[in-house]
N, C-alpha and C positions, 0 to 999 in steps of 0.2 A: 213659111215654115208651119208644119202641122204638129201639134202636141197631142199625144194620146196618154191618158192617165188611167191606169188600172187601180182598182180598189176591191176590197172584199175578201182577200185571202185570209186564211185563218187555219187554226188547228182543229180538226174535226175527227170524230171517232169513225171507224169503219162502219159502213152502212148509213152514215149521216148524209146531210145535204148542205150545199153551200152555193151561193150565187156570187159571181164576180162581175164587175162592171168595167167598162172602158168608155171614158168620156173623151170626146174629140173636141179640138179647139175650133173646128169649122163644121159646116154642114156635112153629115155623113152621106147625104144623097149625092155628093160630088165624087164619092169613091166608086171605083169599079167593083170592089168587093172588100170585105173585112173578114178577119179570121181571129181565132184564138189558137195559139201555139203553146206548147209546154216543153220544158227542158228539165229533166231529172239529173241529179249529180252523175257525172261520168257518161252521160248519154247525149245523143244529138237532139237538137230541137226538132219537134215534130208537130205537124198540123193536127189539131184536135177537131176543130169545127170551122166551117166557112159559111159565109152568106154573101150572095151576089147582090148587085144593084137591084136586080129584079126580085130579090127575096128568096132565091133558091138556096137551100142549105145542103151541106154535105158533112159527114162525120167520119172520124177514124173508126174503124171496125170495133175496136175494143171499148168504145164509149157509146155506140149506138144503143138507143133505148134508155140510156142513163143521163146523157147530157143533151141540153137544148140550147141553141143559139138563137137569139132574136134581137131586134133593134127597135129603138124608140126614136123615130126621126125628129120628133119635136124636142127631145132632150139631147139629140146628137150623141146617143149612148148605145153601145152594144153590150149585151149581157150574155153570160154563160151560166145556165142553171145546171148544177151537178147534183145528182142523187145516187143513192146506193154506192157511195164512194168506197174505194178500195185503197189499201196501202200503196199499190202500184200507181195510183193517180197522183201521188206526191210529186210535186215539181214546182218550178216557178212558171206561172202562166203569163204569157205575153199577148198583148193585143197587137194586131197588124192591120194596116189599111193600105190599099193600093189605088193610086190614081194613074192617069195617063203618063205621068212623068217618073214616078218613083214609088218606093215602098216605105212606109213609116212604121216605127215600132215604139211601143211604150216601154216603161222601165221594168215592168213585171210585178207580179204579186205572188207571194209564197202561199201555196196550198199544201198543208201537211195532213195526211190521213194516218192516224195512229191512235192506239188505245193507251 
């Protein structure tokens, strides 16, 4: 069983920055890839940023240039740095990890962008 624990969600003003973290209970090098998803009220969950085992990253068009995903293998943690935040970025942000058998999810962390 793999546990993913997100943290760092907060209330921030538009234009502000925030970093959320996802700590895994085992080596993240064992995953095929990891990702950050988000789900806003009344909307479907969407992929925001992904990082493969090789370190290749990909982003949702609406966050390109504002969000950055990276990982710290020594800490078994994946991060999402968010800047120039907009009200439409408000959502619960979920960490996801995929290995050869299944996909794992964290419990989510709330990010609210509001003045």
